[in-house]
N, C-alpha and C positions, 0 to 999 in steps of 0.2 A: 699491466697484469701479467704475471708469469703464466706460462702455458701449463694448464692442468689437464690431466688425462681423464680423471673421473672414473666412474664405474662403467662396465659394459653391461649388456642386457642380462647375461647369465649371472653376473655379480649382483645386479639389482634383484633378480628373482630369488637368489640365495639369501640375500640380506632380508628381504621381506619375509621369507620363510622362517628365518632365525629370530627376527626382532619384531615382526608384525607390521601392520599397516599404520600409517600416520593419521589415525583417527582417534578421537576420544570417546570412551564409553560413557554415554549419558547416565545420570543418576536414575536409579530404578523408579518407575512411576507406580502410583497406587493401582492395584488391580481394578479391572473394569467393574467387577461386582460392587466394590466399595464406592466407585464413582457413581454407579447407578443408584445405590442406596441414598446418596446425597440428595438425589432428586426428591426423595420423600421426606426431607427435613423441612420443607416449606410448611409454615403453620397452617395454611389453608388446606393443604393435602392431608396433613395429620388430622385436622378436624373432620374432614370427609371420611378418612379411614376409620376413625373412632365411631363416627355416626354410622358408617356402613356396618361395623361389627355389631353395634347395638341393634341396627335394623335386622341383621341376621338372627340375633338373639330373640327379637320380637317375632320374627317369622317362624322360628322354631317353636315358640310358645303357641302361635296361631295354628301351626301344623299339628303339633302333638297334643296340645291341651284343648284347642277349640275345634279340632277336626277339619280345618280348612285344607284345600288341595295344595299340590306342590307349586302352583303358580305364585304362592306368596314368596317363594325364594327367588323368582326370576329377576325382580328389580334390584334387590341387594347384590345378587351376583353380577348383574349388569353394571352396577356402579363400580365394582372392583375391576371388571374387565375394561371399562371405559378409562378408569384412572391408570391402569397398567398400560393401555394402548397410548394414551396421551403422553405419559411420562417416558415410556419406552421409545416412541418415535422422536420426541424432543431430545432424548439422550443420544440416540443414534446420529441425528443430524448435527448435534453439537460435537460429537466425536469426529465426524467427517470434517467439520470446520477446523478442529484442532490439528488434524493431519496437514491441512494447508499451512498452518502456522509453523510447522516443523521444517519448512523450506529453508529457513535462514541458516540452520546448521549445515544442511546439504550443500547449499550454494557456497558457504564458507569453505568447505572441504574441497570444492572444485576450483578455488581461486588458483590462477596460474603462478608458478614459481620458476624463476630462472635457475637452471642447474647446468653443470658441465658434465656431460657423459660422452665417453669415447672420444674425448678431445674436442667436442663441439658444444657450443652454447645452445641450449634449447629450453623449452618450458614444459613443465609437467603439472598436473593438478596437485594441490597441496597434499591430498591423501596418498599420492604415489611417491612422495619423498621417502627415502630409506636411509638407514644408518650407513655412513660411508659416502653419501652424496656430497658433492661440492656445490654449494649454494651461493649465488650472488645476490646481495641485497643493496638497494639504493634508497635515497631519501624518500621517506613516506611509506616504505614497504613494511609489512608485518613479517616477523621472523617465523618460518613454518615449523621449525623443530629446534631442539637444543643442539648446540655445536660449539666447536673451538675455532676461533678466528685464525685464518691464514694470512689475511691482509685486512688493514683497517685504515681508512683515509678520512681524517677529521670526523670520526664516527662518534655520534652522540645518540644514545638510546633512551626511550621512554619505558622504564620498567615499573611504572606505577601499578600496573595490573597484578604484579607479583610482590613488589617490595614497597610500593608507595612512593618510589623515587621517580619524579617526573623527568629528570635529566641525569644521565649517567654516561660518563666518557668511557669509551672502549679503545683498547690498543693492543698491539702485539709486541710492543716494546716493554720488556720486563722491568726496565728501570722506571717506567711510568705507572706500574701497577699500583692500584689503591688497596692497601692492606686492610682498610676498614670496610671495603665494599662487601655487600651481602653475598654476591657471586663474583667469581674471578673476573678480572678486567679483560681477559681474552676469551671470555665465554659470552655467547648470546643465547637467548632463551625464547622458546615458543610463546607467541602471543604478545611479545614486546615489539616496539615499533622504532624505526629509524627516523630520528628527528632531523639529522643532518649527516652528510657524508655518505660513504658507501663502504662495503666490505665483502670479503669472501670467507666462508667458513665451511668446515667439514662437520657433517652431522654425526653426533654420537648417541642421541636418544630421540625416539619418535613416539607419538601417541601417548598412551597412558603412562609411559616411563619418563616423560618430560616433567619438569617442575610444574608446568602449567597443568599437565594431566592429573597431578596429585590434588589440585585444588579446583578442578574443573566444575563449573556450573554451566549447563547447556545454555547457549544463546537463545533468547526468545524474542518474539515480536513484542516491542515495547508498547503497552497500552496504558501507560501511567499518565499520559497527558490528558487533562480534562479540557475538552473543547466546548464552545458555546452550545453545540448540538447535544453533547452528553448532558449538560446541565439542563437544557430545555426538556429533554426526554425524561429526565428524573423528576423535574417539576410537574410535567404532564402526568406521569405515572402516579405521583402522590395525589394530585387533584382528582384523577379518576378513581383512585382507591377510596378517598374520603367520600365521594359521591356514591360509590357502589355500597360502602358500608351503611350509609344513610338509607339508601333504597332497600337494602336487605333487612335492616332493622324495622323499617316501615312495613315490609311484607310480613315479617314474623308477627308483629303486633296486630296487624289487620286480620290475618288469617285466624289467629287464636280468638280475637274478638268476634269474628264472624262465626266461628264454631259454637261459641257459647251464646251469642246473641240470637242465633236462629233456633236454638233449642235442640240442635242435633246432638250435643254432648250428652243430653239426658237419655237418649235412645241407644248410645254406644257402649260397648264393653270397655272396661278400663284399659285393656291391652290395645284396643283400637284407638282409644284417645291418645295413649302414649305413642302408638305408632304414628298417629296423625301429627302430634307435636314434633316427634323426631323427624318425620318427613318434611315438615315445614322448616325446621332448622336446616336440614340438608338442602332444601330448595334455596334458602337464603344464602348458605355458604357457597352453593354451586353458582348462584347468581354473582357472587363476589368473584369466584374463580373465572367466570365468563367475562366479567366486566374489567377486572384488573388486567392490564396488558402485559401479562408475564411473557407473552410471545414477543414483546418488543425487543428485549435484549437479544433473543435468538434471531429476530429479523435483522438486527444490526450486525450480529456476529456472522450470520449466513451471508449477508450482503458483502461484508468485508472479506470473508473467505472467498466468495465467488470473485469479487473484484481483484483480490490479491492473486488468485490463480490465473485469471485472464490477463491481468497486468503483467505477470511474469511472462506469459506467452507473447505479450506485446513489448518485451524487453524492459519491463519495469519491476525491480525487486523492492517490495515494500519492507522497510525495516522497522518503522514505527507506525502503529495502527492509525493514529490520528491523521497521518499524512494523506490517507485515502480520501477522507472527507474534506480536509482543508484544501487540498489541491483543487477541488471543484469550486472553491470560493476565491481562487487566486485572481488578483487584478493586475499584478505586475510580474513579469518574468525577467530576471537579470541572467543573461546567458553568456557563456564563454563563446569564443569563435572556433578555435581549433578543435576539430573532431566533432563538435556539436553542430555547427553550421557548415563546416567543411568536411571532406571525406577522410581527413587524417591519413591520406596516402601521399606523403610528401616526397618530392623529387627535386633535385637541384636542376633548375631550369636554365640557369646561366651563371657564369662566374666572371669576375673582373679582378684578376691579380696583376699588379702593376709592374712587376719585375720578374722576367723569365728566369733570371739567375737565382732568385730566391724561392722558386717553386718547390724545391725539396723541403724547405722549411714549412711551406704551406701544407704540404702533404703530411709531413711528420706531425705538425701541430694538430691537424684534423684527427689523425689517428690516436695520438696520446692524450689530447686535451678533450676527452669524451668518456662518458660512462656507458654509451650504447654498445650493443653487440648485434651480430647477425646469426640467426639460426640457419645453418646450411643443410640441415637434414632433409628439408623438403625440396621440391623441384626448383622453386625460386626462393632466394634468401628472404627470411622473415626478420623484421626489425624487433629487437628486444630492448626495451628501455625507451628513452625519449625519441619521439618520431622525427623531430628536427635533426637531432644528432644522427639518427638512423639514416636519414637522407644523405648525410655526408659520408657515412660508411658505405652506402650503396654507390655513391659517386666514386669513391676510391676503388670499389669492386669493379666498376665499369672500366676503370683504367688499368685493370689487371694488377692492382696493388693489394697486398694482404695486410690489412690493418693489424691483425693479431701478431704477425711477424714483426711489424714496425714497432708495436708496443713492447714486445719482448726485447728488441734491440735497444730501446730507449727507456730504461727503468725510471719510474717516477720517484722523485725525491721529496716533493711537497705539492700540495694541492689546495686550492681555494674553490670549494664546490659552487655551482651555480645557485643563485637564489633570485627570486622575483624582485627583491628589493634592489640588489646591485645590478642585475640583468647582465652579468657576465660570469665566466669561470676562468680560472688561471691554473696552470700546471707547470711545475719546474721538473725538467728531466735531464738526464745525461744523454745528450744527443748522439745518435749513431752517425750523423753527417760528418762531424769533425771531432767528436769525443769530448766536447766542452759542454758546460751546463747552459741550458736555454730555458727562458720563460716564455710560455705560449699563453695568449689571451684570446678568448672568443666570446662574442656576445652581441648585444644591440649595437649596430654600427656607430650611431652617434655617441654612445657611451664609450665605446672602445676608442674611437677616433679622438675624442676629447682628452684621453689620457696619453695619447701618442705625441712624442717630440718631433717625429718626422714621418713622412709618407714615402713609401718605396717609389723609386723612379721620379721623385720630386713631383708627383701628381698633385694638382691643385685641389685644395679642400672643396672649393666651389664646384669643381667637376664631380667630385665624389657625391656631394649633396644632390647635385642634379641627377646623377645616375640612380641614387637611392629613391628620389622622388618619382622617377620614371617607373622603377620596379614596383613601388608601393601603389602607384595609380593602376597597376595591373593586378592588384590584390595579392602581391607576392610578399612572403616573409623574407627579410634580409638579415644576414649575419656578417659581422666584421671580424677580421683576423689581424692579430699583431704578434710580434715577437721581440725579444731582447736577449742578446747574449750576455751571460753572467760570469763574473769572476768567481773563484772558488769560495771567497769569503762573503759574497753577496747573498742576502736572504730576503727577497722582496715580499714574501708572504709572512706576516707576523700578526698574531692576535686577530685572525680572521679579517685582516686588512691587506690591501695590495699597495706596495710602495715601489714604483718603478719609474725612473726619470728618463730612460732612453728607449722607450718602446717605439717600434717602427710599424706603421700600419701597412699590412701586406695586400689587402684587397677585400672584396665583398663577394658573397654568394647569394643569389636570389633563388628562393625555394618556393615552388608552386604547391598549392593545396586547393583543388577545385571545390566549389560549393556543392554540397549534396543536392542531387536533382530534386529531391522531395521537399527541401527546406522552404523555398519560396511559397509553395502551396500551404505548408504548415504554418508559416508566419502569417499569411493572409487569413487563414482560418482562425488563428488566435486573435488577430486584430478585429475580425468580424464578431468574435465572441466577446469583445469589449476588454480584452487583455492588452495592456501596454507591454511591448517588448523592448528591452534595452540591452545592447551588446556591450559587454565589459571585457576588454582584451588587453594583452600586453603589447600588441602590435602598434605601429606608428599610426598617427591620425589618418594619413592618406590611405594606408592599407585598410584600416578599419572602415573608413568611409566608403571605399569601393566595395568591400564585402557587403556592407549595409545596403548599398545601392543594388547590388546583384540579387539580394534576397527580398527586395521590395520594401525595405524598411526606411530607406532614405531616398528622397526625390528632389526635384529642382526647387520645390517650394520650401525646403528646409534651409534655415539660415545657420549662421555660425553658432547660434545659441544651442543647436541640437548636438553639438560635439564638444568634448572637453578632454583634456589629458589629466593623468593622475596628479602631476605637480600643480596644474591649474586648480584642480579640485581641492587640493590640500590648502591652497591659499584662500579659498572661499570661506567666509564665516558661516556659522550654522544658519543664520538668517538668510544670507545670500543663496546658500545651497537650497534651503527650503523654498525660496521663491523661484529658483531656476530649474529644479529637478524635474518638474513636469514637462519641460521642453526637451530635456536631454534624451537622445536616442543612442548615442555612441560615447563610450568612455574609453579612450585609448591610453596606451602606456600606463595601464592601471596596475596598482599593487593590491595585495590582499586586504589591507586595512581600508583601502578606498572602497572596496566592495562592501565591507562591513558598514562603513559610514553611510553608503547609499541605502543599504537595507534599513538601518535605523532611522534615517531621514524619511524614507517612504512609509515606514510603519507609524511614524509620528503624524503622518497625514492620513492615517486610517486605511492605508493600502494593505492588502494581503499579498505578501511577497514570497515568491519562489525564486531560489537562486541556485545556479549550477557552480560546481567546483570540482577540481580533480587533484589539486596539490595539497600538501600538508599545511601550507599557510592559508588555504581557503577555509580551514576548519572553523575559525571564528565567525565568518560570514554564514557558513552552512548552519551553524548552531543558532545564530541570531535570527535567521529567516524563519517565517512561518513554516515553510517547507524547504529543506535542504536537499538538493538533487546532486548526488555525487555521481561521477562518471565510472563506467564499467572498467576502464583502464586507468582509473585514478589510484591514488595511494590508499593504503589501508587506513591511514589517519582520516582522510577525507571521507571514505566510505563509512567509517564509524560515526563521524560527525553528521553525516547526511541522514535524511529520513527515507528517501527512496534512491535506489541506485539505478541509473539509466544504463543498462547493460551494453547497448550498442552505441552509446554516446550521442545519439541523434536527437535533434530538436523535435523531429516528428514524434518520437516516443514521449517527449514532454507534453506535446499536444494531446496525445492519447491519454496520458495520465489525467489531464484536465477533464477530458470527456468521461473517463471512468468515475472521477470524483463527483462530477455533476450528476451522472446517471445514478450513482449510489445514493445521493441525497434524494433524488426523485423516487427511487424505489422505496426508501423509508417513508416518504410522504404517501406513496400509494398504499403501503401497508397500514399506516395510520388511518387513512381515509376509509379503507375497507373495515378495519377493526372497530373504529369508533362509530361508524354508521350502524354496524350490527349491534354494538353496545346499546345505542339509543333505542333501537326497536326492541331488543330483547328485554332490557330493563323496564321499559314502559309497559310492554304487554304482560310481563309477570307481575308488575306492581298493580296495574289496573285490574288484571285478572283476579288478584287476591281480594278485590272489593266485590267481585261479581259472584264468587262462590267459594266453596271450600277447597276445590281441586285447583292445583296450579295449571295454567295453560300449557306449560312445558314441564315435563318431569325431569328429575335429576339426571337420569341417563341421557335423555334427549339434549339437555343443556350441555352435558359434558361432550357430546358429539359435536354440537355447535361450536363449543370452545376449541375442539380439536381442529375443525375446519378453519375457524377464524384465526387461531393462534399459530399452531404448528403448520398446517397446510397453507394457510394464507401467507405466513412468513416465508415458507419454502418457495411458493409460486412466485411471489412478487420480488423476493430477494434475488432470484436467479435470472431475472430478465436481462437480456443483453443490453449493452450501452447503445444509446441512440445518437446518431449524428445531429439530430435536431437540437440537442442541448447546446451545441456549439454555435447556434444562431441567436442565443439569448445573451443578455448582459450578465456579468457576474452578480450573484446574489449577495445581499448584505449578510456578512458572516454572523451578525448578532440578531438577524430578523427571526421572527417567530416561525417555526417550521410549519405550524398550522396557519396557512395564509387565509385571508378573508374569504376567498372563493371556496377553500376547503371547509371552513367553518359553516358557510351557507349550505354547502352540499351535505355535510354531515347531519346538520339539523333538518334540512329540507327533505332529504331522501329518507333519513331515519324516521322522521315523523310520518312520511308517506307510507312507509312499510308498516309502522305501528297502526295507522288508521285503517289500512287494509286488513291487518290481522285482527284488530279490535272489532271491525265490522263483522268479520267471519265468526269471531268468538261470540258476539252478541247474537248472531243468527243461530249458532249452535246451542246457545242457552235458551233459545225461544222456539226452536224447531227440532224435529226429529229427522236429521239429515241422513239419508242413506245413499245419496249420490249428489255430486256437484251439479249434474245436469238439471235436476229438479229443485235445486236449493231455493232459487228465487220465487218459485211458484208455491212453496209450502206455506201454510198459514202460521202466523206467529202465536205462540202460547207460552205459558209459564212452564218451565222444566227445571228440575232440581239439579241436574248435573250433565256434563258433557260426556257423551258415549266414547268408548275406546276408539271407534272408527272415526268419529268427529275429531278426536284428539290427533289421530293419525293424519287426517287431512290438514289440520292446522300446522302440525309439525312439518309435514312434507312441503306445504306451501312456503313456510318460513325458510326451510333449507334451500329449496329450488330458486326462490326469488333472490336470495342472497348469493347463491351460486352464480347466477347470471350477472349479478352486480360485480362479482370478481372481475369479469371481463371489462366492465366499465372502468374500474379502478386501474386496470392494465392500460387503458387508453388515456388515462388522466394526463393532461398537459401536453399531449402529443398533437392535438388539433386534427387528428386523423380518425377515420371510421374504424370501429372495432374490427371490421372485416378486412381491412387493409394492413393490419399490424402483424409483424412477425412475432409470434408468441414464444418461440424458443422451446427447446426439447424439455427442459425442466418444468416449464409452465404446463405443457401438454400432459406430462406424466402426472403432475399433481391434480390436474383437472380430471384425468382418468381415475385416479385413486378416490377422489371425492364422489364421482358418479357411482363407481363400483361399491364404495362403502355405504352410500345412502341406499342403494338397491338391496344390498345384503342386510341392512338393518330392517327395512320394511318387508322383505320377502323371506329372510332366513332367521334372523335373530330378533324378530318383532316382539316376542314375549318378554325379552329382557328390556325392551325399550317402551313397554306399554303401548304397543302398536298392534294393528291388524294388517294382514297382507293385502296387497292390491290384486295379486294374481292368486287364483285358486281360493277365493274367499266365498265359502258356501252361503254366508248370510248376506253378502253383497256381491252378487254375480257380475254386476257391471263395474266393479271397483277398478278393473284394469283400464277402463275408459277414463275414470277419474285420474289415474296416474298419468295417462297420456295427456289429458287436459292440463294437469298441473305443470308438467314439463314444458308443454307447448305454450300455454298462456303466460307462464312466468317469464318467458323471453321478452314480454312487453317492456321489461326493465331496460333491455338493450335498445329496443325500437324507440322508446321515448328519448333516450340519449341521442340516438342517431337523428331523430327529428329535430331535437334542440340544436344540435351541431349544424344541421342544414339551415335552420332559421337564422342562426348567428352569422353564418357565411353569406 
């Protein structure tokens, strides 16, 4: 690569001032007020609003024509306040969740780009690239801005995002320009990707002025994939909806029949009858609103948003929404070695070059037959590009050799880029050593050695293989080097093939890359969680086996059936692989299509497969897997194909993704447990209450408050629970299993019926006594009574809310096996609990007239009402104590 100077800092600032930043302006969003109004398009909300308007009309008639007091307006106004509160809070928290989903664009703008500034190779965030910058792109990279090529080596681009052309050759040679191409052959465009080769270009357009900027649609979290969980929740919602419609219809029929069968209708004014019928319809519609789990989508959305935000903090960027949940069901993880299991801090540990006289060719070959570079702007040089090649650049640096100067003195004439299929790269240069043309080859030692006609210093091939074996048993990566002097008319590289008959093998380099200290613990955790881990690597079997031993995956009990190479895998029939794949732990010398075949075979065995990948050729396997895990330093092609990007490349972060996925699923189960239990008790008490009298046990406004607690607050509280380490002690769940387990179904029916029986008993007593205090309730004589008093209705409503409030803590402890008092509730949960407590007290003590209640404090007719409130709050905690006792008995 010729030496480029690039821009200095002052020129960068000036260019940004003149041409703007390299960011794209997203399309204008709908204003918030329009988005808020969408919340009122729900048919049930529309019915409630219409009924509320009619109710206000009737209240006006009662006030102005019948001379009744202003209290007739309290409940209709309360209905509108409750609707606005419920829809407003739901809207607010959905907007908060949407903010989390905007992370994808922000992270994309922060992707590192290799540029040359002030004569030094360095990296800058994509947003900081400016017009005039010199940018270096390698295989798999995404082009950050539009520009004109200065160099192009075997450069093939994917321009499908702009032109639909999946493969487009690029060159700086005017004689090879394609006159029919959509864009000039020496131009590269923002958003396109390098399929093969590498190049250098000067930026001429950034941001909105690029071709990509003119057709920009903001990247979004992809939620288009329908998972078994999505389908289950939709079926469950439909079932609950049908049941709630049936109960609501039964309530309407029963209450109207009761009105006329008891003879009450004959004593009522027509306006009162109309008001009663309208009130009955509103009770029925409100019952549907309470019963239908409209909070379920919000619970899932909030859980996903919370998980995505916290997963990002844990170095996992979620790109496709389904991956959050699916990762929790993973049964097999196919993982790369380099950077994922190891530190990716490669250093040349030892070299064996066999002929001292040929060392100048070794050094020149290392310098020119490479695409890596070093950023010297920091105190210590940083590797840009392939870490293995970077280790060789650092080795030259340690010997006081300037690789950039060596490259400048030996211009490249032709190049065959490295690929995982051929496992070597080759470069033809005009050598600075003697001025003649030289072919340099570097790659997997056994591959390079097999192509060589001779070995330097006549070293025996058996000795080389023995040295390689020794290095590989120390878990070192090895590279082999060869060269061949060429005549002027020799062209060994043709049609992406190498043809060289006089290659001389120069020697080998052993490169160390230590295992990450946290990986053995993370592997053990995944294995305890019932997840099978398989290492898929391009390294030799010996190196791969040693790494697997060091991370605790391979031990003395494992036989030869636990390890296989890519070529051996290719020779297996589908039936043979199907039979053996369960025993495999290490796949060495693997190629990208081997990884895809493994994925598809495991999926055929009903395994849920997560696979890691960082290269362009990993894209097929990443797309085929249930969850594709691209690496943070991987290519743009791999990241686009993946569902989650592991920013720090570490296997530990993969384990955290599993924990978050499992915890997400549990949080949704907890919300369902809470909501459906409340559903059972609310529906039954309103239904049975309609047979006992003309008044509904719970008014419209009271039920709307219950709905707010159950849906919005319940979703917020249970969706924001932190992930639990306990989920990693369980086996993977069946991805197609019913989310409502048998234990959940028993608890929903058992606890729901228990709540109903308690409320029904109280309702029966209120219908047959004149209760003025809970303290004396059981000592009062039973007698016939026409209706429940407002104070008795306040008692029933408060008992309903407080018992279900404490049950929220029980659902928090669901499947933990721990006491409620030992659990970490989390800041979000505590805030929601506080909001429910304050809201309930505000209703009964401040806004009681809007909710058909009487206050507990400062109640002239019931001076001991404050004691009732204290008793309700205290005695309703029995919900928690019963669970604690049951847990103790089970243990």
